[in-house]
Backbone as CSV, one residue per row, in Angstrom:
resi,resn,N_x,N_y,N_z,CA_x,CA_y,CA_z,C_x,C_y,C_z
1,MET,-14.790,25.258,-35.589,-15.564,24.602,-36.310,-16.781,25.506,-36.788
2,ALA,-17.559,25.214,-37.996,-18.343,25.859,-38.512,-19.974,25.479,-37.955
3,GLY,-20.678,26.115,-38.227,-22.252,25.866,-37.491,-22.952,25.216,-38.484
4,VAL,-24.315,24.920,-37.917,-25.175,24.191,-38.628,-26.457,25.366,-39.193
5,LEU,-26.864,25.067,-40.345,-27.666,25.886,-40.888,-29.409,25.713,-40.364
6,ILE,-30.364,26.436,-40.000,-31.680,26.353,-39.665,-32.155,27.028,-40.733
7,ARG,-33.410,26.195,-41.391,-34.029,26.769,-42.389,-35.293,27.327,-41.966
8,SER,-35.974,28.295,-42.055,-37.179,28.700,-41.487,-38.449,28.536,-42.280
9,GLY,-39.087,28.249,-41.359,-40.602,27.829,-41.887,-41.501,28.879,-42.434
10,SER,-42.636,28.849,-43.064,-43.556,29.966,-43.398,-44.361,30.596,-42.400
11,SER,-44.481,31.580,-42.397,-45.425,32.383,-41.174,-46.151,33.489,-41.834
12,PRO,-47.078,33.980,-41.695,-47.678,35.154,-42.292,-47.598,36.504,-41.398
13,TYR,-46.621,35.823,-40.301,-46.327,37.120,-39.195,-44.977,37.972,-39.997
14,THR,-44.969,38.993,-39.937,-43.781,40.068,-40.319,-43.151,40.442,-38.861
15,SER,-41.947,40.081,-38.538,-41.456,40.817,-37.426,-40.831,42.112,-37.727
16,LYS,-40.936,43.065,-36.725,-40.219,44.143,-36.747,-38.837,44.278,-36.057
17,ALA,-38.763,43.349,-35.092,-37.633,43.160,-34.133,-36.480,42.399,-35.101
18,VAL,-35.338,42.833,-34.916,-34.345,42.338,-35.211,-33.632,41.189,-34.584
19,LEU,-33.724,40.114,-35.237,-33.098,38.465,-35.003,-31.597,38.782,-34.323
20,ARG,-31.336,38.711,-33.211,-30.057,38.504,-32.683,-29.954,37.395,-31.871
21,LEU,-29.061,36.422,-31.545,-29.071,35.515,-30.632,-27.836,36.083,-29.665
22,GLU,-28.240,35.399,-28.326,-27.424,35.561,-27.432,-26.208,35.043,-27.206
23,PRO,-24.847,35.794,-27.056,-23.792,35.465,-26.905,-23.534,34.130,-26.410
24,VAL,-22.861,33.107,-26.235,-22.603,31.691,-25.665,-21.067,32.035,-25.178
25,ALA,-21.054,32.018,-23.774,-19.606,32.121,-22.993,-18.930,30.565,-23.621
26,ALA,-17.535,30.703,-23.653,-16.294,29.779,-23.686,-16.892,28.630,-22.728
27,LYS,-16.947,27.503,-23.121,-17.062,26.294,-22.166,-15.621,25.180,-22.087
28,ALA,-15.736,24.686,-21.199,-14.449,23.622,-20.652,-15.277,22.504,-20.162
29,LEU,-15.061,21.468,-20.400,-15.486,20.176,-19.743,-14.555,19.031,-19.994
30,GLU,-14.655,17.769,-19.199,-13.621,16.791,-19.269,-14.443,15.540,-20.249
31,ILE,-13.462,14.745,-20.814,-14.215,13.692,-21.297,-15.053,12.725,-20.560
32,GLY,-16.063,12.526,-20.754,-17.172,11.759,-19.881,-18.376,12.504,-19.229
33,GLY,-17.914,14.081,-19.434,-18.777,15.022,-19.265,-19.800,15.374,-20.122
34,GLU,-21.026,16.134,-20.004,-21.896,16.396,-20.941,-21.990,17.957,-20.771
35,LEU,-22.194,18.571,-22.066,-22.269,19.967,-21.879,-23.491,20.226,-22.450
36,ARG,-24.405,20.837,-21.640,-25.797,21.272,-22.018,-26.042,22.795,-22.023
37,LEU,-26.353,23.476,-23.066,-26.606,25.007,-22.853,-28.008,25.498,-23.614
38,GLN,-28.541,26.521,-23.462,-29.657,26.938,-24.215,-29.261,28.288,-25.160
39,VAL,-29.437,28.070,-26.363,-29.264,29.085,-27.163,-30.596,30.245,-27.315
40,ARG,-30.489,31.441,-27.044,-31.789,31.956,-27.040,-31.552,33.376,-27.932
41,PRO,-32.763,33.839,-28.414,-32.514,35.110,-29.132,-32.545,36.200,-27.994
42,THR,-32.051,37.419,-28.514,-31.876,38.790,-27.334,-33.060,39.254,-26.902
43,GLU,-34.288,39.327,-27.882,-35.455,39.935,-27.920,-36.713,38.707,-28.194
44,PRO,-36.780,37.557,-27.467,-37.678,36.753,-28.076,-39.253,37.304,-28.064
45,GLU,-39.628,38.131,-27.221,-40.723,38.587,-27.175,-41.464,39.482,-28.013
46,ASN,-40.352,40.438,-29.066,-40.443,41.180,-30.316,-40.582,40.406,-31.506
47,LEU,-40.298,39.072,-31.396,-39.888,38.591,-32.685,-41.198,37.855,-33.388
48,GLY,-42.135,37.630,-32.384,-43.705,37.043,-32.659,-43.611,35.794,-33.134
49,GLY,-42.779,35.141,-33.964,-42.985,33.935,-34.496,-41.724,33.026,-34.074
50,LYS,-42.045,31.928,-34.201,-40.788,30.933,-33.507,-39.343,30.660,-34.433
51,LEU,-38.790,30.205,-33.941,-37.482,30.216,-34.759,-37.023,28.789,-34.984
52,ASP,-35.973,28.501,-35.848,-35.752,27.142,-36.637,-34.054,27.019,-36.046
53,TYR,-33.685,26.213,-35.139,-32.492,25.927,-34.616,-31.579,24.584,-35.430
54,SER,-30.446,25.358,-36.012,-29.423,23.933,-36.467,-27.908,24.557,-36.185
55,LEU,-27.308,23.382,-36.263,-25.847,23.462,-35.888,-25.252,23.677,-37.247
56,GLY,-24.166,24.715,-37.288,-23.359,25.146,-38.562,-22.414,23.678,-39.068
57,PRO,-22.009,23.285,-40.223,-21.294,22.607,-40.639,-20.042,22.456,-39.834
58,GLY,-19.593,20.879,-39.842,-18.295,20.846,-39.321,-18.481,20.651,-37.567
59,ALA,-19.719,20.584,-37.242,-19.787,20.400,-35.707,-19.414,19.181,-35.420
60,PRO,-18.655,19.062,-34.102,-18.260,17.720,-33.531,-19.216,16.651,-33.769
61,ALA,-18.704,15.659,-33.853,-20.001,14.246,-33.876,-20.346,14.272,-32.516
62,GLY,-21.593,13.736,-32.372,-22.277,13.568,-31.092,-23.007,14.766,-30.528
63,THR,-22.756,16.075,-31.076,-23.165,17.274,-30.638,-24.813,17.190,-31.573
64,SER,-25.703,17.679,-30.613,-27.077,17.735,-31.113,-27.809,19.314,-30.800
65,ILE,-28.706,19.660,-31.285,-29.719,20.911,-30.912,-31.023,20.685,-31.177
66,ASP,-31.967,21.042,-30.318,-33.438,20.502,-30.798,-33.592,21.720,-31.634
67,SER,-34.338,21.632,-32.900,-34.482,22.421,-33.767,-35.611,23.685,-33.344
68,GLN,-36.634,23.322,-32.249,-37.494,24.055,-32.004,-37.332,24.804,-30.657
69,THR,-36.489,24.255,-29.788,-36.145,25.082,-28.547,-34.879,25.663,-28.424
70,GLY,-33.836,25.200,-29.466,-32.683,25.360,-29.037,-31.720,25.083,-28.051
71,SER,-32.165,24.117,-27.544,-31.505,23.122,-26.363,-30.337,22.582,-26.943
72,PHE,-28.891,22.865,-26.632,-27.901,22.294,-27.155,-27.222,21.008,-26.034
73,SER,-27.012,20.022,-26.694,-26.166,18.989,-25.646,-24.948,18.197,-26.732
74,TRP,-23.888,17.760,-25.546,-22.955,16.922,-26.326,-22.022,16.412,-25.154
75,LYS,-21.270,15.216,-25.534,-20.895,14.205,-24.622,-19.749,13.984,-25.562
76,PRO,-18.664,14.531,-25.258,-17.108,14.589,-26.232,-16.465,13.315,-25.646
77,SER,-15.865,12.807,-26.690,-14.846,11.648,-26.479,-13.470,11.608,-26.748
78,VAL,-13.233,12.800,-27.109,-11.685,12.971,-27.260,-11.495,14.277,-26.831
79,PRO,-10.342,14.409,-26.569,-9.916,15.983,-26.046,-9.414,16.867,-27.176
80,GLY,-9.296,18.052,-26.879,-9.335,19.141,-27.870,-10.015,20.612,-27.752
81,SER,-9.865,21.086,-28.605,-10.584,22.534,-28.718,-11.389,22.645,-29.865
82,CYS,-12.852,23.157,-29.991,-13.304,23.122,-31.171,-14.125,24.641,-31.007
83,ASP,-14.850,25.407,-32.102,-15.872,26.340,-32.157,-17.206,25.881,-32.657
84,ILE,-18.053,25.965,-32.341,-18.900,25.249,-32.500,-20.417,26.415,-33.001
85,THR,-20.981,26.341,-34.102,-21.890,27.614,-34.540,-23.075,27.222,-34.612
86,VAL,-24.021,28.060,-33.961,-25.491,27.314,-34.196,-26.169,28.646,-34.679
87,PHE,-26.743,28.122,-35.847,-27.905,29.186,-36.649,-29.195,29.180,-36.425
88,ALA,-30.012,30.475,-36.325,-31.332,30.418,-36.203,-32.307,31.353,-37.116
89,VAL,-33.162,30.638,-37.500,-33.801,31.419,-38.872,-35.316,31.451,-38.232
90,SER,-36.033,32.503,-38.434,-37.575,33.151,-37.913,-38.375,32.498,-39.064
91,ARG,-39.320,31.880,-38.473,-40.395,31.379,-39.047,-41.477,32.354,-39.752
92,ALA,-41.441,33.830,-39.188,-42.127,34.790,-39.671,-41.711,35.137,-41.292
93,GLY,-42.702,35.940,-41.787,-42.683,36.379,-43.189,-41.132,36.950,-43.686
94,ASP,-40.376,37.510,-42.722,-39.268,38.213,-43.076,-37.853,37.257,-42.874
95,ALA,-38.092,35.921,-42.339,-37.209,35.147,-42.434,-35.875,35.184,-42.085
96,GLN,-36.042,36.151,-40.813,-34.360,36.666,-40.616,-33.549,35.446,-40.085
97,ARG,-32.203,35.788,-40.217,-31.246,34.818,-39.791,-30.162,35.249,-38.992
98,SER,-29.782,34.460,-38.003,-29.034,35.134,-37.135,-27.922,33.740,-36.466
99,GLU,-26.731,34.032,-36.215,-25.992,32.921,-35.697,-25.085,33.257,-34.432
100,THR,-24.597,32.241,-33.727,-23.707,32.633,-32.703,-22.620,31.447,-32.736
101,THR,-21.631,31.999,-32.083,-20.232,31.004,-32.250,-19.641,30.720,-30.741
102,PHE,-19.415,29.741,-30.277,-19.042,29.779,-28.917,-17.801,28.551,-29.329
103,SER,-16.710,28.706,-28.234,-15.507,27.685,-28.254,-15.758,26.759,-26.944
104,VAL,-15.123,25.427,-27.351,-15.308,24.575,-26.311,-14.095,23.700,-26.178
105,GLN,-13.589,23.559,-24.727,-12.378,22.979,-24.812,-12.794,21.546,-24.033
106,VAL,-12.178,20.660,-24.470,-12.424,19.063,-23.688,-11.177,18.676,-23.344
107,LYS,-11.241,18.355,-21.982,-9.808,17.908,-21.377,-9.816,16.281,-21.185
108,ASN,-9.034,15.721,-21.152,-8.801,14.554,-20.320,-9.153,14.589,-18.732
109,PRO,-9.812,13.746,-18.377,-10.064,13.748,-17.007,-8.905,13.787,-15.843
110,ALA,-8.940,14.086,-14.894,-7.989,14.329,-13.748,-7.785,13.111,-13.353
111,PRO,-6.414,12.855,-13.017,-6.030,11.431,-12.634,-6.491,11.223,-11.131
112,VAL,-7.191,9.904,-11.141,-7.976,9.745,-10.013,-6.569,8.984,-8.939
113,ALA,-6.347,10.014,-7.754,-5.513,9.327,-6.892,-5.696,8.103,-6.092
114,VAL,-4.713,7.216,-6.117,-5.360,5.691,-5.909,-4.125,5.511,-4.545
115,ASP,-4.908,5.066,-3.429,-3.912,4.987,-2.731,-3.075,3.507,-2.451
116,ARG,-1.763,3.722,-2.257,-0.777,2.781,-2.592,-0.701,2.050,-1.493
117,PRO,-0.495,0.739,-1.365,-0.263,0.049,0.021,0.827,-0.189,0.103
118,PRO,1.349,-0.441,1.479,2.653,-0.553,1.791,3.408,-1.820,1.222
119,VAL,4.727,-1.581,1.190,5.349,-2.700,0.477,6.428,-3.209,1.563
120,LEU,6.588,-4.532,2.068,7.572,-5.017,2.622,8.787,-5.557,1.945
121,MET,9.933,-5.426,2.471,10.847,-6.133,1.901,11.044,-7.426,2.821
122,THR,11.908,-8.204,1.990,11.880,-9.537,2.525,12.940,-9.720,3.420
123,PRO,13.015,-10.157,4.970,13.945,-10.172,5.689,15.116,-11.247,5.116
124,ASP,16.617,-11.271,5.358,17.400,-12.182,5.109,17.692,-13.253,6.069
125,ARG,17.570,-14.591,5.485,17.364,-15.555,6.066,18.434,-15.553,7.265
126,GLN,17.860,-15.903,8.395,18.835,-16.010,9.506,19.167,-17.466,10.190
127,GLU,20.303,-17.679,10.723,21.027,-19.013,11.242,21.632,-18.545,12.356
128,VAL,20.844,-19.295,13.665,21.331,-19.241,14.944,21.346,-20.413,15.719
129,ASN,22.095,-20.434,16.683,22.112,-21.731,17.583,20.979,-21.575,18.636
130,GLU,20.684,-22.688,19.153,19.744,-22.616,19.970,20.049,-21.841,21.282
131,GLY,19.234,-21.165,21.869,19.708,-19.910,22.964,20.478,-18.854,22.773
132,VAL,20.300,-18.707,21.239,20.789,-17.181,20.701,19.941,-16.217,20.274
133,ARG,19.946,-14.989,20.662,18.447,-14.007,20.170,18.836,-13.581,18.646
134,VAL,17.666,-13.641,18.250,17.384,-13.520,16.880,16.916,-12.299,16.785
135,ALA,17.625,-10.895,16.173,17.126,-9.591,16.302,17.028,-8.728,14.937
136,VAL,16.027,-8.703,14.286,15.455,-8.323,12.603,14.768,-6.955,13.063
137,SER,14.933,-6.056,11.874,14.301,-5.053,11.784,13.504,-5.241,10.274
138,VAL,12.102,-5.293,10.266,11.518,-5.480,9.138,11.057,-4.381,8.518
139,LEU,11.660,-4.174,7.501,12.048,-2.614,6.298,10.542,-2.658,5.650
140,VAL,10.445,-1.525,5.344,9.220,-1.368,4.066,10.214,-0.996,2.937
141,LYS,9.937,-1.144,1.686,10.415,-0.713,0.356,9.781,0.518,0.094
142,ASP,8.318,0.698,0.438,7.785,1.447,-0.182,6.303,1.680,1.030
143,SER,6.363,2.823,1.880,5.597,3.026,2.974,4.010,3.333,2.436
144,GLY,3.671,3.604,1.228,2.213,3.783,0.845,1.995,5.338,0.873
145,SER,0.580,5.356,0.516,0.141,6.875,0.845,-0.611,7.023,1.856
146,SER,-0.609,6.284,2.752,-1.866,6.449,4.022,-1.342,6.478,5.315
147,GLY,-0.161,6.959,5.471,0.256,7.551,6.701,1.070,6.268,7.486
148,ARG,0.693,6.283,8.941,1.156,5.417,9.907,0.924,4.215,9.607
149,LEU,2.284,3.212,9.878,2.109,1.859,9.767,2.100,1.208,11.025
150,ILE,1.527,0.003,11.224,1.547,-0.858,12.311,2.038,-2.037,11.904
151,TYR,2.880,-2.720,12.462,3.308,-4.058,12.228,2.696,-5.343,13.341
152,SER,2.603,-6.299,12.863,2.149,-7.441,13.669,2.580,-8.837,13.047
153,LEU,2.297,-9.886,13.752,2.752,-11.418,13.722,1.657,-11.772,13.021
154,ARG,1.964,-13.088,12.389,0.983,-13.970,11.723,0.565,-14.889,13.066
155,PRO,-0.589,-15.445,13.214,-1.219,-16.201,14.310,-0.075,-17.345,14.370
156,ASP,0.460,-17.726,13.509,1.132,-19.304,13.645,2.708,-18.924,13.855
157,HIS,2.801,-18.169,14.680,4.273,-17.583,15.014,4.660,-18.642,16.065
158,PRO,6.156,-19.041,15.839,6.604,-19.483,17.167,6.425,-19.097,18.687
159,ASP,6.547,-19.458,19.681,6.499,-19.250,20.875,7.633,-18.064,21.228
160,GLY,6.964,-16.993,21.687,8.459,-15.993,22.305,9.126,-15.273,21.399
161,VAL,8.231,-15.229,19.912,8.489,-14.031,19.397,7.641,-12.933,19.454
162,VAL,8.582,-11.603,19.213,7.746,-10.501,19.594,8.178,-9.364,18.659
163,ILE,7.045,-8.380,18.262,7.482,-7.405,17.209,7.022,-6.000,17.893
164,ASP,7.852,-4.940,17.544,7.524,-3.636,17.729,6.480,-3.276,16.865
165,PRO,5.187,-2.992,17.094,4.268,-2.668,16.241,4.252,-1.100,15.428
166,ALA,5.289,-0.398,16.245,5.704,1.132,15.738,6.638,0.811,14.727
167,THR,7.632,-0.173,14.704,9.249,-0.061,14.347,8.928,-1.018,13.131
168,GLY,8.716,-2.232,13.705,8.895,-3.594,13.013,10.324,-4.398,13.362
169,SER,10.569,-3.830,14.841,11.814,-4.654,15.152,11.346,-5.896,15.959
170,LEU,11.871,-6.971,15.103,11.441,-8.467,15.765,12.797,-9.062,16.617
171,ALA,12.238,-9.632,17.443,13.440,-10.449,18.539,12.612,-11.594,19.273
172,TRP,13.798,-12.440,19.101,13.044,-13.859,19.561,14.613,-14.582,19.792
173,THR,14.503,-15.446,20.936,15.111,-16.359,21.546,14.651,-17.823,21.188
174,PRO,15.231,-18.560,20.180,14.691,-19.929,20.030,15.043,-20.903,21.105
175,LYS,14.637,-21.807,21.487,14.834,-23.069,22.700,15.383,-24.275,22.098
176,LYS,14.530,-24.357,20.621,14.729,-25.903,20.035,15.122,-25.595,18.582
177,ALA,16.011,-26.672,18.040,16.648,-26.645,17.060,15.310,-27.139,15.845
178,GLY,15.443,-26.108,14.391,14.433,-26.702,13.477,14.542,-25.470,12.676
179,SER,13.666,-25.644,11.611,13.155,-24.537,10.532,12.068,-23.792,10.745
180,TYR,11.700,-22.516,11.122,10.973,-21.985,11.349,10.414,-20.966,10.283
181,ARG,9.537,-20.396,10.051,8.956,-19.354,9.273,7.954,-18.418,10.293
182,ILE,8.569,-17.364,10.015,7.784,-16.321,10.971,7.230,-15.283,9.924
183,GLY,5.761,-15.188,9.865,5.254,-14.347,9.021,5.019,-12.694,9.739
184,VAL,5.099,-11.868,9.038,5.041,-10.181,9.472,3.910,-9.780,8.589
185,VAL,3.175,-8.943,9.199,2.309,-8.269,8.458,1.994,-6.657,8.813
186,VAL,2.220,-5.996,7.779,2.188,-4.070,8.210,0.450,-3.898,7.414
187,ILE,0.066,-3.124,8.047,-0.887,-2.265,7.750,-1.123,-0.960,8.046
188,ASP,-1.664,-0.096,7.098,-1.624,1.261,7.086,-3.032,1.930,7.685
189,ALA,-3.241,3.142,7.579,-4.727,3.806,8.169,-5.776,3.563,7.768
190,LYS,-5.655,3.098,6.096,-6.481,2.930,5.230,-6.768,1.406,4.920
191,ASN,-6.171,0.765,5.997,-6.107,-0.895,6.215,-5.846,-1.493,4.807
192,LEU,-5.008,-0.876,4.186,-4.416,-1.731,3.033,-2.803,-2.157,3.613
193,ARG,-2.496,-3.269,3.459,-1.609,-4.109,4.100,-0.795,-4.931,2.904
194,ASP,0.431,-5.188,3.636,1.573,-6.511,2.876,1.954,-7.443,4.000
195,ALA,2.363,-8.359,3.451,3.089,-9.393,4.160,4.353,-9.742,3.544
196,THR,5.107,-10.544,4.693,6.577,-10.900,4.329,6.507,-12.375,5.207
197,THR,8.047,-12.864,4.870,8.119,-14.028,6.034,9.756,-13.790,6.238
198,LEU,10.036,-14.286,7.607,11.480,-14.369,7.944,11.852,-15.609,8.190
199,ASP,12.521,-16.525,7.439,13.322,-17.548,7.733,14.239,-17.710,8.734
200,VAL,14.300,-18.565,9.616,15.360,-19.010,10.575,15.575,-20.332,10.921
201,GLU,16.343,-20.765,10.562,17.313,-21.952,10.818,17.790,-22.347,12.265
202,VAL,17.424,-22.618,12.940,17.878,-22.974,14.375,18.672,-24.190,14.358
203,LYS,19.788,-24.154,14.887,21.011,-25.435,15.016,21.079,-25.871,16.343
204,HIS,21.026,-27.004,16.546,20.990,-27.733,17.908,22.509,-27.333,18.399
205,VAL,22.129,-27.341,19.732,23.318,-27.014,20.688,23.583,-28.071,21.734
206,CYS,24.298,-29.139,21.852,24.208,-30.028,22.778,24.785,-29.082,24.356
207,GLN,23.613,-29.665,25.227,23.896,-28.546,26.902,24.238,-29.836,27.382
208,PRO,25.187,-29.361,28.530,25.627,-30.572,29.643,24.416,-30.968,30.499
209,PRO,24.674,-32.091,30.965,23.625,-32.758,31.926,23.426,-31.989,33.157
210,VAL,22.626,-31.631,33.981,22.556,-31.185,35.158,22.285,-32.189,36.752
211,LEU,23.412,-32.456,36.998,23.491,-33.438,38.233,22.846,-32.796,39.594
212,GLU,21.733,-33.365,40.079,21.538,-32.601,41.676,22.032,-32.860,42.516
213,PRO,22.574,-31.982,43.087,23.463,-32.384,44.311,23.085,-33.332,45.564
214,LEU,24.120,-34.164,46.115,23.565,-35.208,47.213,23.779,-34.201,48.334
215,ALA,22.945,-34.755,49.113,23.022,-34.185,50.611,24.027,-34.871,51.496
216,PRO,24.728,-34.416,52.119,26.118,-34.960,52.981,25.400,-35.791,53.586
217,GLN,26.064,-36.973,54.084,25.910,-38.467,54.687,26.499,-38.669,55.942
218,GLU,26.003,-39.229,56.824,26.736,-39.703,57.931,26.539,-41.133,58.268
219,MET,27.685,-41.741,58.311,27.662,-43.384,58.558,28.590,-44.127,59.185
220,ALA,28.230,-44.947,60.011,29.034,-45.754,60.860,30.177,-46.460,59.998
221,SER,31.285,-47.007,60.599,32.390,-47.417,59.822,31.937,-48.990,59.741
222,GLY,31.805,-49.516,58.454,31.440,-50.660,58.281,30.265,-50.633,57.419
223,GLU,29.369,-49.619,57.712,28.117,-49.361,57.207,28.089,-49.514,55.733
224,VAL,26.916,-49.794,54.960,26.802,-50.108,53.637,25.304,-48.996,53.443
225,LYS,25.587,-48.113,52.798,24.606,-47.335,52.411,24.312,-46.995,50.793
226,THR,23.183,-46.968,50.128,22.985,-46.758,49.100,22.258,-45.460,48.704
227,LEU,22.928,-44.433,47.614,22.456,-43.267,47.479,22.064,-43.344,46.089
228,ALA,21.082,-42.752,45.481,20.481,-42.700,44.279,20.801,-41.345,43.931
229,ALA,21.794,-40.985,42.713,22.026,-39.963,42.034,20.818,-39.832,40.772
230,SER,20.749,-38.395,40.762,19.760,-37.881,40.087,20.448,-36.906,38.980
231,ALA,20.004,-36.949,37.994,20.384,-35.748,36.781,19.404,-35.782,35.726
232,SER,19.410,-34.439,35.245,18.681,-34.337,34.006,19.368,-33.487,32.696
233,ASP,18.940,-33.877,31.380,19.454,-33.568,30.497,18.630,-32.277,29.862
234,PRO,19.027,-31.429,29.827,18.304,-30.104,29.257,18.109,-29.974,27.867
235,ASP,18.628,-30.919,27.083,18.416,-30.991,25.670,16.821,-31.501,25.217
236,THR,16.624,-31.259,23.778,15.292,-31.641,23.580,15.517,-32.272,22.268
237,PRO,15.236,-33.513,22.019,14.825,-34.456,22.883,16.014,-34.963,23.951
238,ALA,15.529,-35.191,25.213,16.924,-35.505,26.106,17.433,-36.829,25.518
239,ASP,18.853,-36.498,25.840,19.737,-37.800,25.932,19.693,-38.676,26.793
240,ARG,20.208,-40.029,26.643,20.378,-40.773,27.532,21.441,-40.528,28.496
241,LEU,21.472,-40.757,29.561,22.505,-40.185,30.646,23.222,-41.661,31.337
242,HIS,24.597,-41.796,31.198,25.262,-42.569,31.964,26.250,-41.937,33.237
243,PHE,26.078,-42.734,34.392,26.643,-42.116,35.670,28.128,-42.626,35.798
244,SER,28.912,-42.315,36.314,30.059,-42.874,36.900,30.847,-42.044,37.822
245,LEU,31.700,-43.237,38.793,32.477,-42.102,39.872,33.791,-41.637,39.390
246,VAL,34.129,-40.222,39.709,35.194,-40.046,39.533,36.469,-39.787,40.732
247,GLY,37.211,-39.875,40.930,38.036,-39.643,42.035,37.864,-41.051,42.843
248,ARG,38.559,-40.904,44.359,38.263,-41.886,45.306,37.535,-41.642,46.600
249,ALA,37.146,-42.523,47.272,36.568,-42.153,48.686,37.669,-41.757,49.579
250,LEU,37.108,-40.827,50.517,37.946,-40.276,51.198,38.115,-41.138,52.751
251,VAL,39.136,-41.390,52.878,39.239,-42.388,54.104,39.980,-41.291,55.114
252,ASP,39.247,-41.356,56.762,39.857,-40.731,57.510,40.751,-41.478,58.527
């Protein structure tokens, strides 16, 4: 790109030094950054008079230079490469003129690393009978970007459910029929987390009643004795029990 012309003012002073601007090294920055630099003559002490600075034609939009001090600034908004020219004109009577050109490379900002949370897979629905052990491995679809994972259960899980915090292996032996939802949570080292639910359908299995044993009895011939048989039903809810005699009494 071309530079900006600086027009000189008038001054009775006639400089004997030759006006030359210091070279400006190539610059590089990202969009969103700001480029600041100072354009200076090589021998300011010998010039005697002040300089007028300006930018050459075709300078990128947003560039500016202080016409009195040569202070340059720019905040680029688009990526690309360009050449920027700065002119300086002496205000002394000789009206010397000099220029310098420097290149600028503008880049897109480097992508910012964003931590990914872990992502759990939804376990398959389980159907089991009462008293049958459920064993499920809760798997991750994406382990995220923050290292070690820790598994846990939601507070409202059924009694007896356990999970390995390191592997996500879940186990449970249900005792009562019904539909259950077991919430599982995984968390990584940066407190990023995900959750899923295991659905379990537990089917009722009728259990036989348990009859308490009767103690041996002794009684005289012709004696009548009343015994109370006791039994319980392990099912929940318990069924109503009916008692009856099986076989015949032994006669000696």
